[in-house]
Steps between C-alpha positions, in 0.01 A plus 500: 500500500284776354550647150579837660780350709647306202495824295679678784768228520561521126544878518738461793702240304550751210607768747726255682670404176562864414630567853729195491666609176513867603712421805695192387530529117392139459693326221304394188572132566335525843198679351467219247533243777218663696276490190578136434437407867157669494413330174599155637293557814194576285558203270538262793184644666288444189633150457387414853165673517360235728729607784340701777759777478429572131383860537775613744763355262344680196496822699865451603612426149312803365661727755845367406425577131391854579805540723711415196298749296593774748863395485495498117330840475753667733789328321375627161480860622850475641625354176354792299666741733839334457454512121492884496768646270739687732743608228371852534603537868771762556476640150381842387238447238216678323160328499130587463255399762132542589393602850330186633352617826409803702789726599650445846572840649733525804623795699766615248478265206258302287508136378350364181475143377571481126453204269742427216489199272870415531565593860165430656376706794736774623472724804595857413586741784489866404413852617147591611450717195420482212225244570422202278183294496383148442540404133756772408774395261843620618850494362750408772874560488682365804693222672298184570575347836390192688333578830709463811408199715496696823406861555480655840360224727720195456198275515328665203572322170443792260605304192249226547235751615518653151532164330156396629368768266732384214726805549866398457664829406525860631599819320580794734448857382540433121437748222135476417333610180119498470400343170119475500194392692421135484172333405224572750350191666275428792783535753603832355149643553480355851830652604395828338183504711700412807745785433212746447330385819819540702549848339153611613570382853833687499320818396233468771698383798837615649783266599529247655120445483501488117770240470350292781159498332652408161680209662184376667277526190723407208825377652712806404721460802820602321382862524489494881729749669821347638421585860156335481638192324758462781238561770269236352756226552570548868150449645427219254245687282655471157232257394229771508646654185537167322219384273362190669192295549390758761514789251338302217228363727405857602481612133295188410252560782456864395429396137267217608300725722476774231394259226253340739324836545459511124301177511721341230484122438729297730677344203579845351623623837726191523667569168526876562679447835724231347596748223574774748722265710692398192546860375591623844759226541666593169490870582678444832788319329372146561711456817504161674258611769259651251504193271445273799215715621349514149512122462341446841235762429419334168472158663270642767270655247488189287414283800222739595364509149507120467378443851808284591682488830792739508800338658730785616810279546463351153449845347819634660710198402352503147599865464850414622529199269391701192735785568794275582442281190508813288806638680670251739761762607237690701523236772865575589566849371178698563458578870173680428357176361610304804359755747171528309427130521629456854271783617205345329569157652533671839149645457367154410664286767619726783218763505232253628707433815529872581134564410411267786750654735400860419124427495432716807671809357277771344472509123441874470639625166605134438753520785482130582506390134795719421687386812438133411606549134816700596622253760437200278681653197790617721552145639483341158740741326747545787745224397543646150515861615757425767709273273502734201500844659634418847245731669185466709250775566385510864219750425360328182188372674417838653569687172278270292214497752498882495545545127293224329156628607562818304605329175158425344366851544834645384476295179135580444519876531843499330362312205190724471713816528745376239221420254333836562830669423461406134187720500601771740795538735283701743244223511768245547647700792161506669441124464852407596511710823400208728780291344742791567420488869539119516829518303638772733418286797669192346811694397532657847448170677754320282765763554435526871525122556816487288670741741458265795851368579393132515259515208737283290720242665 
């Protein structure tokens, strides 16, 4: 058994332990029993080194220990959630809180996550205006409520969806008093740059092109018009406005090519691209797909720099293990996380099959590559999409094949136009004009396909 395979099995053991506890709430006694069993297997193996099955037994015992580690980690996170003081629930109180993340703007209201030492993280729902920003200190007067378990779709567990981000309370339309700006840190400046960039795009482009470009480049999908958001879902194209490995890979290639033209040392290029990936991930809100893509991109660059073989499967599973160990609740309560990894595994294991079957098709404008990737991702994610949302898009393959070829050029000219907007809006408008044409085409195609009666089944 190779070291790479052993490493993979260990990672899968950790994930298996987290999954087991997430769905069964394994009792502490059972977790302890699993740990003891793994320890005994290892002890017995080392006491009988002469046996021919020494290495398989050691590997098995090690996997059992890491399985117990996954169980223990998930149990600890659940225990901390249960220890939250819920005495505030249902009471009208006054508290001070600091805005802990970027504002979440919807059609007719805004949401802010506030941090308070006594209560913890609180989701505050309020009017669109006045606006508040990351780091602001606010005085809140309102009734603290626990989130409802079910909202809308009966299969959506809203309470645990918020709990995965350590949010256990909601305050709806409270009285808000602005106190002061908070201390400015790195994330504050990154979000400020993001807001300014989006503002320039909004001044240069009309809707829905401006919102669609902002979603593509910096993940600002909450600003999308309601009709476009609805239209994106039916033909299975919501993923194009989600920050993923595809978006980050495009940005990385652009930067690598640009720095390569400057004849900079390879080591310096490596660290510059790594820094950009990190900053970009933070600026987009560090969503599951972006973090997974950032980890994979980092592993890829490290392997290239060190000259080591890059095992894609191990990279994906390592990214999953790291994220789940940090936050085990992602596995069960974050559909985006599940779809992100399933799509990636589809590209690894299913795509080769279709590459062979589609080998005779033309690859003009990456037609064959996009068809292969789309079909593979659709097959891999279908069980979760159908189980969670109860829908299936019959035009998803067609939509993605027609849209994906335009994404790289859209992002390139959109990025150049947005940057130029800081110097001159007229210059930005000139540079962004090709992106405007691509965006208009994408928006038209999405809405047209969404109107087909059988687009969503």
